[in-house]
C-alpha positions in Angstrom: -68.2 43.1 10.5 -70.9 41.2 8.7 -72.2 37.9 10.4 -70.8 34.7 9.0 -72.7 33.7 5.9 -75.1 30.8 5.8 -73.4 27.5 5.1 -76.6 26.0 3.9 -76.9 28.4 1.0 -73.8 26.8 -0.6 -75.2 24.5 -3.2 -74.3 23.1 -6.7 -75.5 24.5 -9.9 -75.2 21.7 -12.4 -75.6 23.5 -15.7 -76.1 26.9 -17.2 -78.4 26.9 -20.2 -76.7 26.7 -23.6 -76.6 29.9 -25.5 -79.8 30.8 -27.3 -82.0 28.7 -29.6 -80.5 27.9 -33.0 -81.5 26.0 -36.1 -80.3 22.3 -35.9 -78.5 22.8 -39.2 -76.6 25.8 -37.9 -75.2 24.1 -34.8 -71.6 23.8 -34.8 -69.2 21.7 -32.7 -67.9 23.6 -29.7 -64.1 23.2 -29.2 -62.8 22.9 -25.7 -59.0 22.3 -26.2 -56.9 25.4 -26.0 -53.6 25.3 -27.8 -54.6 22.1 -29.7 -52.0 22.9 -32.4 -49.2 23.2 -29.8 -48.2 26.7 -31.1 -48.1 28.6 -27.8 -45.0 27.6 -25.7 -43.9 28.3 -22.2 -40.5 29.6 -21.3 -39.1 26.1 -21.3 -40.4 25.4 -24.7 -43.2 23.0 -23.7 -46.6 23.6 -25.2 -48.8 25.7 -22.9 -51.7 23.8 -21.4 -50.0 20.3 -21.8 -47.9 18.4 -19.4 -46.3 15.0 -18.9 -48.4 12.8 -16.7 -46.2 9.9 -15.5 -43.1 9.8 -17.8 -41.8 10.8 -21.1 -40.3 13.8 -22.8 -42.6 16.4 -24.4 -41.2 19.3 -26.6 -42.5 21.4 -29.4 -40.8 21.0 -32.8 -41.3 22.6 -36.2 -42.3 19.3 -38.0 -45.9 20.3 -38.0 -48.9 19.1 -39.9 -50.4 22.5 -39.8 -49.2 25.8 -38.4 -45.6 26.3 -37.2 -45.3 23.7 -34.6 -46.2 20.1 -33.5 -45.6 18.2 -30.3 -42.9 15.5 -30.1 -43.3 13.0 -27.3 -40.7 10.4 -26.5 -41.4 7.4 -24.3 -39.2 6.0 -21.6 -39.8 2.8 -19.6 -42.3 3.0 -16.8 -44.2 0.5 -14.6 -47.5 1.4 -16.3 -46.2 0.2 -19.7 -47.0 3.4 -21.3 -46.0 7.1 -21.1 -48.6 9.8 -21.0 -49.2 13.5 -21.6 -52.4 15.4 -21.2 -54.2 18.8 -21.6 -55.5 20.7 -18.7 -58.8 19.7 -17.4 -61.9 20.9 -19.3 -65.3 21.5 -17.8 -67.7 18.8 -19.0 -71.3 18.1 -18.6 -72.8 14.7 -17.3 -74.6 12.4 -19.8 -73.0 14.1 -22.8 -71.0 12.8 -25.8 -67.7 14.4 -26.9 -65.5 13.8 -29.8 -61.7 13.5 -29.4 -59.2 13.5 -32.2 -55.5 14.2 -32.8 -53.2 13.8 -35.7 -50.1 11.7 -35.1 -47.1 9.9 -36.8 -44.1 8.0 -35.6 -43.4 4.7 -33.9 -45.4 2.8 -31.3 -48.9 2.4 -30.3 -51.3 5.2 -29.0 -54.4 5.1 -26.8 -56.6 8.1 -26.2 -58.0 8.6 -22.7 -59.8 11.1 -20.5 -58.7 11.7 -16.9 -62.0 12.3 -15.1 -62.4 14.5 -12.0 -65.5 15.4 -9.8 -65.7 18.7 -8.0 -63.3 17.3 -5.4 -60.7 15.7 -7.6 -59.5 12.8 -9.7 -62.0 9.9 -9.8 -60.8 7.7 -12.7 -59.5 7.3 -16.2 -61.7 6.4 -19.1 -59.6 4.5 -21.6 -61.0 4.9 -25.1 -61.0 2.4 -27.9 -59.4 1.5 -30.3 -55.6 1.5 -30.0 -53.7 3.0 -32.9 -50.5 1.7 -34.5 -48.5 4.7 -35.7 -47.2 5.1 -39.2 -44.5 7.3 -40.7 -47.1 9.6 -42.3 -49.7 11.7 -40.5 -53.0 10.0 -39.6 -56.0 11.2 -37.6 -56.8 9.4 -34.4 -60.4 9.6 -33.2 -62.4 8.4 -30.3 -65.8 9.1 -28.7 -66.1 9.9 -25.0 -69.3 9.9 -23.0 -69.7 11.3 -19.4 -71.9 8.4 -18.1 -70.6 8.9 -14.6 -72.7 11.8 -13.2 -70.0 12.8 -10.8 -67.7 14.0 -13.5 -67.2 17.7 -13.8 -63.9 18.0 -15.6 -62.1 15.8 -18.1 -58.4 16.0 -19.4 -57.6 14.9 -22.8 -54.7 12.4 -22.4 -52.5 10.6 -24.9 -50.9 7.3 -23.9 -47.8 6.2 -25.9 -46.9 2.4 -25.6 -43.4 1.0 -26.1 -40.2 1.9 -24.4 -38.5 3.1 -27.6 -41.5 4.8 -29.0 -41.4 8.3 -30.3 -44.3 10.2 -31.9 -45.3 13.6 -33.3 -48.8 15.1 -32.5 -50.8 18.0 -33.9 -54.2 19.5 -34.1 -55.7 18.0 -31.0 -59.5 18.5 -30.6 -62.0 17.8 -27.7 -65.3 18.9 -29.0 -69.1 19.0 -28.2 -71.7 18.8 -31.0 -75.2 20.0 -30.0 -76.7 17.8 -32.8 -75.3 14.7 -31.1 -76.6 15.8 -27.7 -80.3 16.8 -28.0 -81.6 18.3 -24.8 -78.1 18.4 -23.2 -76.7 21.7 -22.1 -73.1 22.5 -21.5 -71.7 24.1 -18.3 -70.3 27.6 -18.4 -67.2 28.9 -16.8 -69.0 32.1 -15.9 -70.0 32.6 -12.3 -73.1 30.6 -11.4 -76.4 32.3 -10.6 -79.5 31.2 -8.8 -82.9 32.5 -7.8 -83.8 33.0 -4.1 -87.2 33.6 -2.7 -88.1 35.9 0.2 -91.2 36.0 2.4 -91.8 39.6 3.8 -94.7 40.6 6.1 -95.1 44.0 7.5 -97.3 45.3 10.3 -98.0 49.0 10.7 -95.1 49.5 8.3 -94.2 49.8 4.7 -91.2 47.5 3.8 -88.7 47.7 1.1 -86.3 44.8 0.2 -82.8 45.3 -1.1 -80.5 42.5 -2.5 -77.0 43.5 -3.4 -78.0 47.1 -2.9 -80.7 47.0 -5.5 -84.5 47.4 -4.8 -86.5 44.2 -5.2 -90.3 44.5 -5.6 -92.4 42.7 -3.0 -95.8 41.4 -4.2 -98.3 39.8 -1.8 -95.7 39.2 0.8 -93.3 37.5 -1.6 -90.2 38.6 -3.5 -87.6 36.9 -5.9 -84.1 37.9 -6.7 -81.3 36.5 -8.9 -78.0 36.3 -7.1 -74.5 35.4 -8.3 -71.8 33.4 -6.5 -70.1 35.0 -3.6 -71.3 37.2 -0.7 -74.8 38.8 -1.1 -76.1 41.6 1.3 -79.8 41.3 2.0 -81.4 44.3 3.6 -85.0 45.4 4.7 -86.0 49.1 5.3 -89.3 49.4 7.1 -91.0 52.8 7.6 -93.6 53.0 10.4 -97.2 53.7 9.3 -99.0 52.9 12.6 -98.5 52.5 16.4 -96.9 49.0 16.5 -94.5 48.8 13.5 -92.9 45.5 12.9 -91.6 43.3 10.0 -90.8 39.7 9.5 -88.5 38.4 6.7 -87.3 35.0 5.8 -85.2 33.5 3.1 -87.5 30.7 1.9 -85.8 27.2 2.4 -83.0 28.6 4.5 -84.4 28.6 8.1 -80.8 28.9 9.6 -80.8 32.6 8.3 -83.9 33.5 10.5 -81.9 34.4 13.6 -79.1 36.2 11.8 -80.5 39.6 11.2 -78.9 42.7 12.6 -81.1 45.7 13.4 -80.8 49.5 13.5 -83.2 52.4 13.9 -81.4 54.6 11.6 -80.0 54.3 8.0 -76.2 54.7 7.6 -74.3 55.4 4.4 -73.7 52.2 2.4 -75.7 50.0 4.9 -77.2 47.9 2.1 -73.6 47.0 0.7 -71.5 43.9 1.5 -68.6 46.0 3.0 -70.7 47.8 5.5 -69.5 47.1 9.1 -72.7 46.1 11.0 -70.8 44.7 14.1 -72.2 47.5 16.3 -75.8 46.6 15.3 -77.5 44.3 17.8 -79.0 40.9 16.7 -82.7 41.3 16.0 -85.2 39.6 18.5 -88.6 38.8 17.1 -91.8 39.1 19.3 -94.3 36.3 19.9 -95.8 37.0 16.5 -92.5 36.6 14.8 -92.2 40.2 14.1 -89.1 42.4 14.6 -90.5 45.5 16.3 -89.6 49.1 15.7 -90.7 52.3 17.4 -93.7 54.3 16.3 -92.7 57.0 13.8 -89.2 55.5 13.4 -87.3 53.5 10.8 -86.4 49.9 11.1 -83.3 48.6 9.2 -82.4 45.0 9.0 -79.5 43.3 7.2 -77.4 40.3 7.0 -74.9 38.8 4.4 -75.3 35.4 2.9 -72.9 33.3 0.9 -73.8 31.1 -2.0 -71.4 29.3 -4.4 -72.1 26.9 -7.2 -69.6 24.4 -5.9 -66.9 24.2 -3.2 -64.4 26.4 -5.0 -66.4 29.6 -5.6 -65.4 33.1 -4.6 -65.4 34.5 -1.0 -65.4 31.1 0.6 -64.5 31.1 4.4 -61.2 29.3 4.1 -57.5 30.2 4.1 -54.2 29.2 2.8 -52.0 27.2 5.2 -49.8 28.0 7.0 -49.9 31.6 7.9 -46.7 33.6 8.1 -47.2 34.1 11.8 -50.0 33.6 14.4 -51.0 36.2 17.0 -53.7 36.0 19.6 -55.6 38.8 21.4 -58.5 38.8 23.9 -61.8 40.4 22.6 -65.4 40.4 23.6 -68.5 39.9 21.4 -72.1 40.1 22.6 -70.9 40.3 26.1 -68.8 37.0 25.9 -65.0 36.6 26.0 -63.2 35.4 22.9 -59.7 35.0 21.6 -59.1 36.4 18.1 -56.4 34.8 16.1 -54.7 36.9 13.4 -53.0 35.1 10.4 -51.6 37.3 7.8 -50.9 36.2 4.2 -49.1 37.8 1.3 -51.4 38.7 -1.7 -49.8 35.9 -3.8 -50.7 33.3 -1.2 -54.5 33.8 -1.5 -55.0 33.0 -5.2 -58.0 30.7 -5.9 -55.8 27.7 -6.6 -54.0 28.1 -3.3 -57.0 28.5 -1.0 -58.6 25.2 -1.0 -58.7 24.3 2.8 -57.2 25.2 6.0 -56.4 23.7 9.4 -55.9 26.5 11.9 -53.1 25.6 14.4 -53.7 27.3 17.7 -50.3 26.9 19.2 -47.7 29.8 19.2 -44.8 27.2 19.7 -44.9 25.7 16.3 -47.3 25.7 13.3 -47.3 21.8 13.1 -48.0 21.1 16.9 -51.0 21.3 19.0 -51.2 22.8 22.5 -51.2 20.2 25.3 -54.9 20.8 26.1 -55.9 20.6 22.4 -53.9 17.4 22.0 -55.4 15.7 25.1 -58.9 16.6 24.0 -58.3 15.5 20.4 -57.0 12.1 21.4 -59.8 11.7 24.0 -62.4 12.3 21.3 -60.7 10.1 18.8 -60.5 7.2 21.1 -64.1 7.6 22.1 -64.9 7.4 18.3 -63.0 4.1 18.1 -59.7 5.2 16.9 -57.2 2.7 18.5 -53.7 3.5 17.1 -51.5 6.5 16.3 -48.3 6.6 14.1 -45.4 8.6 15.3 -42.1 9.2 13.6 -38.7 9.0 15.1 -35.6 11.0 13.8 -32.4 11.1 15.9 -31.6 14.6 14.9 -34.8 16.2 16.2 -34.4 19.2 18.6 -35.7 19.3 22.1 -39.0 20.9 21.2 -40.0 18.0 18.8 -38.6 15.3 21.2 -40.8 16.8 24.0 -43.9 17.2 21.8 -43.7 13.6 20.3 -43.1 12.1 23.8 -46.2 14.0 25.0 -48.2 12.6 22.1 -46.9 9.1 22.9 -47.8 9.4 26.6 -51.1 10.9 25.9 -52.1 8.2 23.3 -50.9 5.3 25.5 -52.8 6.7 28.6 -56.0 6.9 26.4 -55.6 3.2 25.6 -54.5 3.6 22.0 -51.6 1.7 20.4 -48.4 3.5 19.3 -46.9 2.7 15.9 -43.3 3.8 15.1 -42.7 5.1 11.5 -39.0 4.7 11.3 -36.5 6.8 9.2 -32.9 6.0 9.5 -29.6 6.9 7.9 -26.7 4.4 7.4 -23.2 5.9 7.7 -20.8 4.6 5.1 -18.5 1.9 6.3 -20.7 0.6 9.1 -22.7 -2.6 9.3 -26.2 -1.6 8.0 -28.4 -4.1 10.0 -26.4 -3.4 13.1 -27.3 0.3 12.7 -31.0 -0.5 12.0 -31.4 -2.5 15.1 -29.6 0.1 17.2 -31.9 2.8 15.9 -35.1 0.7 16.4 -33.9 0.0 20.0 -33.2 3.8 20.5 -36.6 4.6 19.2 -38.2 2.3 21.9 -36.4 4.3 24.6 -38.3 7.3 23.3 -41.5 5.5 22.7 -41.6 2.6 25.1 -45.3 1.8 24.6 -45.0 1.2 20.9 -46.1 -2.2 19.7 -45.5 -2.0 15.9 -42.7 -0.7 13.6 -43.8 0.7 10.3 -42.0 1.7 7.1 -43.2 3.4 4.0 -41.9 1.6 0.9 -42.9 4.0 -1.9 -40.1 3.5 -4.3 -40.2 3.1 -8.0 -37.7 0.6 -9.4 -37.8 2.8 -12.6 -38.3 6.5 -12.0 -40.0 9.2 -14.1 -36.8 10.0 -15.9 -35.9 6.3 -16.6 -33.0 6.3 -14.3 -34.6 4.1 -11.6 -33.9 3.7 -7.9 -30.9 1.5 -8.3 -27.7 0.5 -6.4 -25.0 -0.8 -8.8 -22.5 -1.6 -6.0 -20.3 -4.7 -6.3 -22.3 -6.5 -3.7 -25.7 -5.9 -5.4 -24.1 -7.0 -8.8 -22.8 -10.2 -7.3 -26.2 -10.9 -5.7 -27.8 -10.2 -9.1 -25.5 -12.6 -11.0 -26.4 -15.4 -8.5 -30.1 -14.4 -8.7 -30.3 -14.4 -12.5 -27.9 -17.4 -12.8 -25.6 -15.5 -15.1 -22.2 -16.8 -16.2 -19.2 -15.4 -14.5 -18.0 -13.7 -17.7 -21.3 -11.8 -18.2 -20.8 -8.0 -18.5 -22.5 -6.3 -15.6 -21.6 -2.7 -16.3 -24.4 -0.4 -15.2 -25.5 0.3 -18.8 -25.3 -3.3 -19.7 -27.6 -4.3 -16.9 -30.2 -1.7 -17.9 -30.1 -2.5 -21.6 -29.4 -6.3 -21.8 -30.7 -7.6 -18.5 -33.4 -5.0 -17.6 -36.3 -7.5 -16.9 -34.1 -9.7 -14.8 -32.7 -6.7 -12.9 -36.2 -5.4 -12.1 -37.2 -8.9 -10.9 -34.0 -9.0 -8.7 -34.9 -5.6 -7.2 -38.4 -6.7 -6.2 -36.8 -9.8 -4.7 -34.3 -7.6 -2.9 -37.0 -5.4 -1.5 -38.7 -8.5 -0.1 -35.6 -9.7 1.5 -35.1 -6.3 3.1 -38.7 -6.5 4.4 -37.8 -9.9 6.0 -34.8 -8.5 7.7 -36.7 -5.6 9.2 -39.3 -8.0 10.4 -36.5 -10.0 12.2 -35.2 -6.8 13.8 -38.7 -6.0 15.1 -39.3 -9.4 16.4 -35.9 -9.4 18.2 -37.2 -6.3 20.0 -40.5 -7.9 20.9 -42.5 -5.9 18.3 -44.3 -6.6 15.0 -43.6 -5.1 11.7 -45.9 -3.4 9.1 -45.0 -2.0 5.7 -46.9 0.4 3.3 -46.8 0.7 -0.4 -49.2 1.6 -3.2 -51.9 -0.9 -3.8 -50.7 -1.3 -7.4 -47.1 -2.3 -6.4 -47.8 -5.9 -7.3 -44.3 -7.1 -7.6 -43.4 -5.7 -4.2 -46.4 -7.3 -2.4 -45.6 -10.7 -4.0 -42.0 -10.4 -2.9 -43.3 -9.7 0.7 -45.1 -13.1 0.9 -44.4 -14.7 4.2 -42.0 -11.9 5.2 -44.0 -9.2 7.0 -46.5 -9.3 9.9 -49.0 -6.5 8.7 -49.7 -5.0 5.2 -50.9 -1.4 4.9 -52.1 -0.7 1.3 -53.0 2.5 -0.4 -56.7 1.3 -1.1 -58.9 3.1 -1.7 -56.6 6.0 -0.9 -58.0 9.1 -2.7 -61.1 7.4 -4.0 -64.5 7.4 -2.3 -65.4 4.0 -0.8 -69.0 4.0 -2.1 -71.2 1.7 -4.2 -69.2 2.9 -7.3 -66.0 1.6 -5.8 -67.0 -1.6 -3.9 -66.4 -3.9 -6.9 -62.8 -2.5 -7.3 -62.2 -2.9 -3.5 -63.4 -6.6 -3.6 -61.4 -7.4 -6.7 -58.3 -5.9 -5.3 -58.7 -7.6 -1.9 -59.1 -11.0 -3.5 -56.0 -10.5 -5.7 -54.0 -9.1 -2.9 -54.6 -12.3 -0.8 -53.4 -14.5 -3.5 -50.4 -12.4 -4.3 -49.2 -11.7 -0.7 -50.4 -14.8 1.1 -51.9 -12.5 3.8 -55.5 -13.0 4.8 -56.0 -9.2 5.5 -54.7 -5.8 4.9 -55.2 -2.4 6.5 -56.9 0.0 4.0 -56.3 3.8 3.6 -58.8 6.6 3.2 -58.0 10.3 3.3 -60.4 13.1 4.1 -58.1 15.6 2.5 -55.2 15.2 0.0 -52.2 17.5 0.0 -50.4 18.5 -3.2 -47.3 20.5 -3.1 -46.3 20.1 -6.8 -47.6 23.3 -8.3 -49.0 25.9 -6.0 -47.3 25.3 -2.8 -49.1 23.6 0.1 -52.7 22.8 -1.1 -55.3 20.3 -0.1 -58.8 19.3 -1.3 -61.6 17.3 0.2 -61.7 13.8 -1.3 -65.3 13.3 -2.1 -67.5 13.4 -5.3 -68.6 17.0 -4.8 -65.8 18.6 -2.7 -67.6 18.4 0.6 -66.7 16.2 3.6 -70.2 14.5 4.0 -69.6 13.2 7.6 -72.4 10.5 7.5 -70.8 8.9 4.6 -67.7 7.9 6.7 -69.7 5.4 8.6 -70.5 3.4 5.4 -67.1 4.1 3.9 -65.2 2.5 6.8 -67.6 -0.5 6.8 -67.1 -1.0 3.1 -63.3 -0.9 3.3 -63.0 -3.2 6.3 -65.5 -5.7 4.8 -63.3 -6.0 1.8 -59.7 -5.8 3.2 -60.6 -7.1 6.7 -57.7 -5.6 8.4 -58.8 -2.1 9.5 -58.4 1.3 8.0 -56.0 4.3 8.3 -57.6 7.7 8.3 -54.5 9.9 7.8 -55.0 12.5 10.6 -57.7 13.1 13.1 -57.0 16.8 12.8 -59.0 16.4 9.5 -62.1 15.0 11.2 -64.5 17.8 10.3 -68.1 18.5 10.6 -69.0 15.8 13.2 -67.0 13.0 11.5 -66.1 11.4 14.8 -69.7 10.6 15.6 -70.1 8.7 12.4 -66.7 7.0 12.7 -67.8 6.0 16.2 -71.0 4.4 14.7 -68.8 2.4 12.3 -66.3 1.2 15.0 -69.2 0.1 17.4 -70.3 -2.2 14.6 -66.7 -3.4 13.9 -66.1 -3.9 17.6 -69.3 -5.9 18.1 -68.7 -8.1 15.2 -64.9 -8.2 15.1 -64.4 -11.9 14.5 -66.6 -11.7 11.5 -64.8 -8.7 10.0 -61.4 -10.1 10.8 -61.8 -13.9 10.0 -65.1 -14.1 8.1 -65.3 -14.9 4.4 -67.4 -12.9 1.9 -70.5 -14.8 0.8 -72.7 -12.2 -0.8 -74.8 -14.8 -2.6 -76.4 -15.8 0.7 -78.5 -12.7 0.8 -81.0 -11.0 -1.7 -83.2 -8.0 -1.4 -86.1 -6.7 -3.5 -84.8 -3.1 -3.7 -81.1 -3.6 -3.1 -78.4 -5.7 -4.6 -74.5 -6.0 -4.8 -72.5 -3.7 -4.3 -75.1 -2.6 -1.6 -75.6 -6.0 -0.1 -72.5 -7.6 1.5 -72.3 -10.8 3.6 -69.6 -12.0 5.9 -69.8 -15.5 7.1 -67.8 -17.3 9.8 -68.9 -20.9 10.4 -72.6 -20.9 11.1 -72.7 -17.1 11.9 -73.1 -14.3 9.3 -73.4 -10.6 9.1 -75.5 -8.9 6.3 -74.7 -5.3 5.5 -77.4 -3.3 3.6 -76.2 0.0 2.3 -78.5 2.9 1.3 -76.7 5.7 -0.5 -79.9 7.7 -1.2 -81.5 10.6 0.6 -84.6 8.7 1.6 -85.1 5.7 3.9 -85.6 2.4 2.1 -87.8 -0.5 3.4 -86.6 -3.8 1.9 -87.5 -7.4 2.2 -84.3 -9.3 3.0 -84.1 -13.0 1.9 -81.4 -15.0 3.6 -80.4 -18.3 2.0 -79.0 -21.6 3.2 -79.9 -21.1 6.9 -79.5 -23.8 9.5 -82.5 -24.8 11.6 -82.9 -22.7 14.7 -81.0 -19.6 13.5 -82.3 -16.2 14.5 -81.5 -12.7 13.2 -81.1 -9.3 15.0 -80.8 -5.9 13.4 -77.9 -4.0 15.1 -79.3 -1.3 17.3 -82.8 -2.8 17.5 -84.0 -4.6 20.5 -86.2 -7.1 18.7 -85.2 -10.5 17.3 -86.8 -12.6 14.5 -86.9 -16.4 14.6 -87.7 -16.5 10.9 -84.8 -14.8 9.2 -85.3 -16.5 5.8 -87.5 -13.5 4.9 -87.6 -10.3 7.0 -88.5 -6.7 6.5 -85.6 -4.2 7.3 -85.7 -0.4 7.0 -82.3 1.1 6.0 -82.1 4.8 7.0 -81.1 7.4 4.4 -77.3 7.5 3.7 -76.7 4.7 6.3 -76.4 1.0 6.6 -78.5 -1.6 8.3 -76.5 -4.6 9.8 -78.3 -7.9 10.2 -76.6 -10.5 12.5 -77.6 -14.1 12.0 -76.5 -17.0 14.3 
């Protein structure tokens, strides 16, 4: 068994050089779209490599501009005001220009767009100009796309069709890169990435030979270089004694964590320089005072280890598994004289394909895949609370079996004992013929019997009034129709048949449904209050009509913002704009934000999750600044999905953020943003934020670079006698109008003025 590969060798290869030099006149555009003519179909008759995004009907038809087929796309009503279909994501290069085109005819307006993703996932849409009005005859629609956002790694060519009754035919789509338009720009390759690594090799009374991937690598003056590809790479040294005190030292330059990972043997074995060789019986090498790994006079000395390098997070041989395993078995074992427990998790071959092995949580509890052992749960909650997490959401379902009731009550008791709040996420079923609100109140009361320490009820209101197929989430019962007639002030003779409502009164009906949603929220709030609890609801940040309908009817708003997006300097302006609009729309002064570490997707390949960051890595230090940015905008706190996902020391940085939130809680909760009160010589908005409450203020200085920054902070409109303190520093300045502050790398400096 080879030792675990070095995590620090996992790095990003940004580009592979474009194929050989060529005369400028001979450079031809490189086409990225596959099946741009919509000729190849899947078994359902849909063009291969294309799919509907939000809504609409996409099929292949024989009415082609060229070839045998074209795509026909029919729009249906959707809250976004357009229907969209898109090609599969294409690998693109930062700071490059691409040309998009597609031939189209029909009825409606068309917009071309690119859905952009980083190595981690979707980061935004670039809407391209202009809009095109379709005609009965074929016309070519063209647009230029530039990857100005250096995070972008893939782009999906998308077509947006506006108008509920619009229908269009499309053919000969193109997404191309022209080298003549991009001097000095290289395009990325789908081939496995490669990189060069350097070795330092010194021998004493010995002759050393270096092998990388089983091939001999020449050593010159104690140095060697080798080209490696993505994946596992075996590195081996064979030293033959030439004197009385043979020894060798070898290091991988720039990767000091590999220094102590060498395994040693005094004899060669068949295949010992290959990845698959089992070196678990070889002891770990121990260098002497001179840093040399010693051998015996006249003997051989064999050293080896296996390293792992990938261009990005999704390369081959990564140390992650699909989730969940088919079964879990545990067995005792020993390694290096220590006792361990080995967990075995078998998978079928079709469960470990590249698109299905994105990340894994390993559940170490034989009772159930989804539960934690009591000891694990207690320790998890203890660490969470120590890091500043102060609430847990638990669900309640009357039909749960004894195991789930026992486990959820244990979770409730453990969280409450640790000083955390318990929030009840309610799901209920109404039996036909019974009074709905009577059942709701009884179910909420029954939930409190199971979770007596709960202080807040919570519901997830993620409902489209118009669904993807155009049918909508509607209730056309006589009571709803009667309420709608009164809401819309329609005459008694108005036809309110289902189809008539959707065709003749659609706008009024959708407004009624939003009003109805708001009234339901008000009734749930009344139920919660009658039980001595508060009520919180969640919906998408973009569900504007719903949030407006909730005005004055709920206690706490929980919004999906920023959700899957990284809360960094690139997103701060969007956060602040949303927060200001939300306050006006909902009448609430604050909202709880949402930020996921991972995101699960079950739509295509079963259970799958990816890290939600710009490059696919967790970046634990960034969670300190992300939490502070979200709370400074929304001012109500933040939901972090599940603490099972806190990886790589995240709790430490979350604790750093919550210490600041706790110390200055009144400013974060009740302060107003006044960013114009501060200015810096090297930082500006969105990296300089100010919260003000009366004569007190808090200045947040963010540094999202890899080097510390010393800045001069100038604070405006100060009152006489005000002083400033940098959080975490013992000193105070009596002259805060201009002060020097050092902001550590990838961190935030917090200046408190009062």
